[in-house]
TORBAKE-316589 format. One record per residue (C-alpha): residue number from 1; residue in three letters; x, y, z. Coordinates in steps of 0.02 Angstrom, whole numbers, plus 50000, padded with zeros to 5 digits. Example, Ala and Ser with C-alpha at 12.3 -4.5 7.8 and 13.67 -1.06 7.14 Angstrom:
<pts>
num:1	residu:ALA	xx:50615	yy:49775	zz:50390
num:2	residu:SER	xx:50684	yy:49947	zz:50357
</pts>
This chain:
<pts>
num:1	residu:MET	xx:49494	yy:57712	zz:62910
num:2	residu:ALA	xx:49507	yy:57760	zz:62727
num:3	residu:CYS	xx:49690	yy:57804	zz:62756
num:4	residu:PHE	xx:49730	yy:57618	zz:62772
num:5	residu:LEU	xx:49650	yy:57584	zz:62603
num:6	residu:PHE	xx:49722	yy:57729	zz:62505
num:7	residu:GLY	xx:49883	yy:57754	zz:62604
num:8	residu:HIS	xx:49945	yy:57865	zz:62743
num:9	residu:HIS	xx:50113	yy:57947	zz:62757
num:10	residu:GLY	xx:50163	yy:57922	zz:62938
num:11	residu:SER	xx:50059	yy:58071	zz:62988
num:12	residu:HIS	xx:49977	yy:58079	zz:63159
num:13	residu:LEU	xx:49965	yy:57891	zz:63183
num:14	residu:LEU	xx:49975	yy:57827	zz:63362
num:15	residu:VAL	xx:49968	yy:57638	zz:63383
num:16	residu:ARG	xx:49976	yy:57531	zz:63539
num:17	residu:ALA	xx:50156	yy:57478	zz:63574
num:18	residu:ASP	xx:50115	yy:57292	zz:63588
num:19	residu:ILE	xx:50025	yy:57295	zz:63420
num:20	residu:GLU	xx:50167	yy:57391	zz:63338
num:21	residu:LYS	xx:50293	yy:57265	zz:63405
num:22	residu:ASP	xx:50190	yy:57121	zz:63339
num:23	residu:VAL	xx:50170	yy:57194	zz:63163
num:24	residu:GLY	xx:50349	yy:57260	zz:63157
num:25	residu:TRP	xx:50434	yy:57374	zz:63032
num:26	residu:ASP	xx:50553	yy:57255	zz:62945
num:27	residu:PHE	xx:50473	yy:57236	zz:62774
num:28	residu:GLY	xx:50631	yy:57217	zz:62673
num:29	residu:ASN	xx:50660	yy:57337	zz:62528
num:30	residu:ALA	xx:50512	yy:57453	zz:62557
num:31	residu:LYS	xx:50508	yy:57639	zz:62516
num:32	residu:THR	xx:50340	yy:57671	zz:62602
num:33	residu:GLU	xx:50355	yy:57569	zz:62761
num:34	residu:ASP	xx:50224	yy:57675	zz:62849
num:35	residu:TRP	xx:50090	yy:57634	zz:62719
num:36	residu:LEU	xx:50144	yy:57452	zz:62720
num:37	residu:PHE	xx:50135	yy:57450	zz:62910
num:38	residu:GLY	xx:49958	yy:57516	zz:62900
num:39	residu:LEU	xx:49907	yy:57380	zz:62778
num:40	residu:MET	xx:49986	yy:57244	zz:62885
num:41	residu:LEU	xx:49900	yy:57316	zz:63037
num:42	residu:TRP	xx:49733	yy:57316	zz:62946
num:43	residu:GLN	xx:49755	yy:57134	zz:62896
num:44	residu:LYS	xx:49787	yy:57073	zz:63073
num:45	residu:TYR	xx:49689	yy:57190	zz:63187
num:46	residu:LYS	xx:49539	yy:57304	zz:63193
num:47	residu:PRO	xx:49604	yy:57484	zz:63185
num:48	residu:GLY	xx:49472	yy:57544	zz:63308
num:49	residu:LYS	xx:49554	yy:57439	zz:63445
num:50	residu:THR	xx:49734	yy:57480	zz:63404
num:51	residu:ILE	xx:49742	yy:57664	zz:63356
num:52	residu:LEU	xx:49759	yy:57788	zz:63499
num:53	residu:LYS	xx:49693	yy:57965	zz:63507
num:54	residu:GLY	xx:49823	yy:58101	zz:63518
num:55	residu:PHE	xx:49903	yy:58252	zz:63437
num:56	residu:GLY	xx:50064	yy:58244	zz:63338
num:57	residu:TYR	xx:50181	yy:58368	zz:63255
num:58	residu:GLU	xx:50272	yy:58342	zz:63092
num:59	residu:LYS	xx:50383	yy:58438	zz:62972
num:60	residu:PRO	xx:50345	yy:58454	zz:62787
num:61	residu:PRO	xx:50474	yy:58466	zz:62648
num:62	residu:LEU	xx:50551	yy:58640	zz:62643
num:63	residu:SER	xx:50557	yy:58659	zz:62454
num:64	residu:ILE	xx:50467	yy:58610	zz:62294
num:65	residu:ASP	xx:50613	yy:58497	zz:62250
num:66	residu:GLY	xx:50600	yy:58411	zz:62420
num:67	residu:LEU	xx:50412	yy:58387	zz:62402
num:68	residu:LEU	xx:50429	yy:58310	zz:62229
num:69	residu:LYS	xx:50566	yy:58193	zz:62288
num:70	residu:GLN	xx:50463	yy:58140	zz:62438
num:71	residu:ARG	xx:50311	yy:58105	zz:62329
num:72	residu:ARG	xx:50423	yy:58012	zz:62207
num:73	residu:ARG	xx:50475	yy:57895	zz:62347
num:74	residu:TRP	xx:50292	yy:57872	zz:62395
num:75	residu:ALA	xx:50242	yy:57832	zz:62215
num:76	residu:HIS	xx:50379	yy:57703	zz:62190
num:77	residu:GLY	xx:50343	yy:57630	zz:62362
num:78	residu:ALA	xx:50160	yy:57612	zz:62315
num:79	residu:LEU	xx:50206	yy:57524	zz:62152
num:80	residu:ARG	xx:50309	yy:57400	zz:62254
num:81	residu:ILE	xx:50162	yy:57368	zz:62369
num:82	residu:LEU	xx:50059	yy:57317	zz:62218
num:83	residu:ARG	xx:50183	yy:57175	zz:62185
num:84	residu:ARG	xx:50194	yy:57111	zz:62364
num:85	residu:LYS	xx:50117	yy:56939	zz:62392
num:86	residu:ASP	xx:50105	yy:56965	zz:62581
num:87	residu:VAL	xx:49977	yy:57103	zz:62553
num:88	residu:ARG	xx:49803	yy:57036	zz:62518
num:89	residu:LEU	xx:49731	yy:57065	zz:62347
num:90	residu:ARG	xx:49589	yy:57175	zz:62410
num:91	residu:TYR	xx:49713	yy:57298	zz:62485
num:92	residu:ARG	xx:49824	yy:57295	zz:62332
num:93	residu:LEU	xx:49672	yy:57335	zz:62225
num:94	residu:ALA	xx:49630	yy:57480	zz:62340
num:95	residu:ALA	xx:49810	yy:57541	zz:62325
num:96	residu:PHE	xx:49798	yy:57522	zz:62136
num:97	residu:TYR	xx:49641	yy:57628	zz:62133
num:98	residu:GLY	xx:49730	yy:57758	zz:62238
num:99	residu:MET	xx:49875	yy:57763	zz:62113
num:100	residu:ILE	xx:49757	yy:57778	zz:61964
num:101	residu:SER	xx:49668	yy:57922	zz:62051
num:102	residu:TRP	xx:49834	yy:58008	zz:62087
num:103	residu:PHE	xx:49896	yy:57988	zz:61908
num:104	residu:SER	xx:49728	yy:58050	zz:61840
num:105	residu:ALA	xx:49747	yy:58220	zz:61924
num:106	residu:LEU	xx:49861	yy:58295	zz:61792
num:107	residu:PRO	xx:49766	yy:58229	zz:61639
num:108	residu:SER	xx:49603	yy:58290	zz:61715
num:109	residu:LEU	xx:49679	yy:58463	zz:61742
num:110	residu:ILE	xx:49737	yy:58468	zz:61561
num:111	residu:ALA	xx:49566	yy:58408	zz:61503
num:112	residu:PHE	xx:49483	yy:58544	zz:61606
num:113	residu:ILE	xx:49591	yy:58678	zz:61526
num:114	residu:LEU	xx:49558	yy:58608	zz:61352
num:115	residu:ALA	xx:49372	yy:58598	zz:61389
num:116	residu:ILE	xx:49371	yy:58785	zz:61421
num:117	residu:ILE	xx:49450	yy:58814	zz:61252
num:118	residu:HIS	xx:49348	yy:58682	zz:61161
num:119	residu:PRO	xx:49209	yy:58594	zz:61260
num:120	residu:THR	xx:49216	yy:58404	zz:61244
num:121	residu:GLY	xx:49160	yy:58250	zz:61338
num:122	residu:GLY	xx:49255	yy:58151	zz:61468
num:123	residu:LEU	xx:49423	yy:58066	zz:61440
num:124	residu:PHE	xx:49342	yy:57895	zz:61463
num:125	residu:PRO	xx:49188	yy:57824	zz:61552
num:126	residu:GLY	xx:49203	yy:57857	zz:61738
num:127	residu:SER	xx:49343	yy:57985	zz:61718
num:128	residu:GLY	xx:49235	yy:58121	zz:61793
num:129	residu:PHE	xx:49212	yy:58020	zz:61953
num:130	residu:ILE	xx:49397	yy:57981	zz:61972
num:131	residu:ALA	xx:49453	yy:58158	zz:61931
num:132	residu:GLY	xx:49321	yy:58235	zz:62044
num:133	residu:PHE	xx:49367	yy:58122	zz:62189
num:134	residu:THR	xx:49552	yy:58158	zz:62165
num:135	residu:TRP	xx:49539	yy:58347	zz:62158
num:136	residu:TYR	xx:49413	yy:58354	zz:62300
num:137	residu:SER	xx:49530	yy:58246	zz:62406
num:138	residu:LEU	xx:49680	yy:58356	zz:62365
num:139	residu:TYR	xx:49581	yy:58511	zz:62410
num:140	residu:ARG	xx:49524	yy:58437	zz:62575
num:141	residu:TYR	xx:49699	yy:58378	zz:62621
num:142	residu:TYR	xx:49781	yy:58545	zz:62587
num:143	residu:SER	xx:49640	yy:58650	zz:62659
num:144	residu:PHE	xx:49636	yy:58548	zz:62820
num:145	residu:GLY	xx:49826	yy:58547	zz:62831
num:146	residu:TYR	xx:49832	yy:58736	zz:62810
num:147	residu:ALA	xx:49701	yy:58758	zz:62945
num:148	residu:ILE	xx:49800	yy:58649	zz:63066
num:149	residu:ASN	xx:49963	yy:58741	zz:63035
num:150	residu:ASN	xx:49887	yy:58915	zz:63025
num:151	residu:ALA	xx:49917	yy:58940	zz:63211
num:152	residu:TYR	xx:50105	yy:58929	zz:63179
num:153	residu:ILE	xx:50107	yy:59046	zz:63029
num:154	residu:ARG	xx:50139	yy:59230	zz:63061
num:155	residu:SER	xx:49998	yy:59309	zz:62962
num:156	residu:GLU	xx:49945	yy:59451	zz:63075
num:157	residu:LYS	xx:50027	yy:59581	zz:62961
num:158	residu:SER	xx:49940	yy:59522	zz:62804
num:159	residu:GLY	xx:49766	yy:59553	zz:62869
num:160	residu:TRP	xx:49608	yy:59454	zz:62835
num:161	residu:LEU	xx:49607	yy:59478	zz:62645
num:162	residu:GLY	xx:49793	yy:59446	zz:62628
num:163	residu:GLY	xx:49778	yy:59288	zz:62731
num:164	residu:ARG	xx:49635	yy:59226	zz:62623
num:165	residu:ILE	xx:49730	yy:59259	zz:62462
num:166	residu:ARG	xx:49886	yy:59174	zz:62529
num:167	residu:LYS	xx:49785	yy:59023	zz:62585
num:168	residu:THR	xx:49700	yy:59008	zz:62415
num:169	residu:LEU	xx:49864	yy:59020	zz:62320
num:170	residu:ALA	xx:49949	yy:58896	zz:62438
num:171	residu:ILE	xx:49809	yy:58768	zz:62416
num:172	residu:ILE	xx:49805	yy:58787	zz:62226
num:173	residu:GLY	xx:49995	yy:58776	zz:62216
num:174	residu:GLY	xx:49997	yy:58620	zz:62325
num:175	residu:MET	xx:49862	yy:58536	zz:62222
num:176	residu:ILE	xx:49955	yy:58570	zz:62060
num:177	residu:LEU	xx:50118	yy:58501	zz:62132
num:178	residu:GLU	xx:50027	yy:58345	zz:62191
num:179	residu:SER	xx:49959	yy:58318	zz:62016
num:180	residu:LEU	xx:50134	yy:58333	zz:61943
num:181	residu:ALA	xx:50219	yy:58223	zz:62074
num:182	residu:PRO	xx:50173	yy:58046	zz:62012
num:183	residu:TRP	xx:50221	yy:58090	zz:61833
num:184	residu:TYR	xx:50385	yy:58162	zz:61896
num:185	residu:ALA	xx:50413	yy:57996	zz:61985
num:186	residu:LEU	xx:50373	yy:57898	zz:61827
num:187	residu:LEU	xx:50480	yy:58002	zz:61709
num:188	residu:LYS	xx:50626	yy:58028	zz:61828
num:189	residu:PRO	xx:50642	yy:57876	zz:61943
num:190	residu:PRO	xx:50756	yy:57891	zz:62096
num:191	residu:LYS	xx:50930	yy:57815	zz:62095
num:192	residu:GLY	xx:50917	yy:57759	zz:62275
num:193	residu:PHE	xx:50830	yy:57795	zz:62440
num:194	residu:GLU	xx:50813	yy:57983	zz:62459
num:195	residu:VAL	xx:50807	yy:58067	zz:62629
num:196	residu:ILE	xx:50717	yy:58234	zz:62625
num:197	residu:SER	xx:50791	yy:58373	zz:62731
num:198	residu:LYS	xx:50662	yy:58453	zz:62847
num:199	residu:ASP	xx:50775	yy:58544	zz:62971
num:200	residu:GLU	xx:50873	yy:58671	zz:62869
num:201	residu:GLY	xx:50741	yy:58806	zz:62881
num:202	residu:SER	xx:50717	yy:58776	zz:63067
num:203	residu:ARG	xx:50904	yy:58794	zz:63099
num:204	residu:ARG	xx:50906	yy:58958	zz:63004
num:205	residu:LYS	xx:50762	yy:59027	zz:63107
num:206	residu:VAL	xx:50846	yy:58977	zz:63270
num:207	residu:ALA	xx:51011	yy:59054	zz:63212
num:208	residu:ASN	xx:50926	yy:59217	zz:63165
num:209	residu:PHE	xx:50830	yy:59219	zz:63329
num:210	residu:ASN	xx:50991	yy:59200	zz:63431
num:211	residu:ARG	xx:51079	yy:59345	zz:63344
</pts>
């Protein structure tokens, strides 16, 4: 249920067709219509009676550039949600907290590195809680995502140790990119609606397989 408060990205969400039709997807100029749909759903119905159990597949961005652009769209979409009057204040405040947590990831990482060089206190009262929550959440998201997709990754040649090292590096790299993403969105706003390509790598694999 926390996904409806802090945002979900269209991942593995199955909703009853009649409920989806009632809520609809026409929210005007929205960059994160999936998150907005979840908030509208939460406002009208109890998620426990509308969400269905199931298993879904999805494709991630195929490059660092694609991931940053995707997160940029999410960040600007979230900022628009904060200004929407049709979203209740309590949900906008939850979204605001989620954005603050996301933006705090990079400063907390810098503060951690500086603290190793010269130990100091927190950035501000409560910063430890926000930073800790953010980095723990990022770790859990990437660790769980890696575990789900591990069955589709060819790692038998790398062995147990190689697989562990690759997993660790992948999780750390993903967490660092996530901490950079909202600042990238703030410093380099998009010029329009960006569609992220997720099929190029798949087409290459199929082409190589058919040769």
